[in-house]
C-alpha positions as CSV (number, residue, x, y, z in Angstrom):
1,X,-36.5,111.2,7.8
2,X,-37.0,111.9,4.1
3,X,-35.7,114.6,1.8
4,X,-37.8,116.4,-0.8
5,X,-36.3,118.7,-3.5
6,X,-37.8,122.0,-4.4
7,X,-37.3,125.6,-5.3
8,X,-37.5,128.9,-3.3
9,X,-38.3,132.0,-5.3
10,X,-37.7,134.5,-2.5
11,X,-41.3,134.3,-1.3
12,X,-42.6,130.7,-1.5
13,X,-41.2,127.2,-1.4
14,X,-42.4,124.9,-4.2
15,X,-41.7,121.1,-3.7
16,X,-41.0,118.8,-6.6
17,X,-43.4,116.3,-5.1
18,X,-45.7,116.2,-2.1
19,X,-44.6,113.5,0.4
20,X,-47.3,111.3,1.9
21,X,-46.7,111.8,5.6
22,X,-48.6,112.9,8.6
23,X,-48.1,116.3,10.3
24,X,-44.5,116.6,11.5
25,X,-41.6,119.0,12.1
26,X,-39.4,119.9,9.1
27,X,-35.9,121.2,8.6
28,X,-35.4,123.5,5.6
29,X,-31.9,123.9,4.1
30,X,-31.3,126.6,1.6
31,X,-28.6,125.6,-0.9
32,X,-26.2,128.0,-2.7
33,X,-26.8,128.6,-6.4
34,X,-25.4,125.6,-8.3
35,X,-23.0,127.9,-10.2
36,X,-21.4,129.1,-7.0
37,X,-21.1,125.7,-5.2
38,X,-17.5,124.3,-5.2
39,X,-17.5,120.6,-6.4
40,X,-17.1,117.9,-3.8
41,X,-13.6,116.4,-3.6
42,X,-14.2,112.9,-5.0
43,X,-10.5,112.3,-5.4
44,X,-10.6,112.3,-9.2
45,X,-8.5,114.4,-11.5
46,X,-11.6,116.3,-12.6
47,X,-11.8,117.7,-9.1
48,X,-8.1,118.3,-8.6
49,X,-7.9,120.2,-11.9
50,X,-11.3,121.8,-12.0
51,X,-9.9,125.2,-12.8
52,X,-7.3,124.0,-15.3
53,X,-7.3,125.7,-18.7
54,X,-5.3,124.2,-21.5
55,X,-2.7,126.8,-22.7
56,X,-1.7,124.7,-25.7
57,X,1.9,124.4,-24.5
58,X,1.7,121.6,-21.9
59,X,0.5,118.1,-22.5
60,X,-3.2,117.6,-21.8
61,X,-4.2,115.9,-18.5
62,X,-5.4,112.3,-18.8
63,X,-7.8,110.9,-16.2
64,X,-7.1,107.3,-15.6
65,X,-10.2,106.8,-13.6
66,X,-10.5,105.1,-10.2
67,X,-7.8,102.7,-9.0
68,X,-8.9,99.1,-9.3
69,X,-6.1,97.5,-7.2
70,X,-3.3,98.7,-5.0
71,X,-2.1,101.4,-7.5
72,X,-2.0,104.9,-6.2
73,X,-1.9,107.9,-8.5
């Protein structure tokens, strides 16, 4: 199985590249518009606070990155 990216304009599908394969069955998945897709939970603070807006009153959020040992935050 291979995946090929492309675009659909409402009438036709245009592939970014043409795969070199013999005739076969395909599965086509239509993705939501990128602006409407919720981010994937990767466990980072950027996901947890994706809708956070700084109001100038509270301290800013600091992302310490991924844990490297047994620490959990």
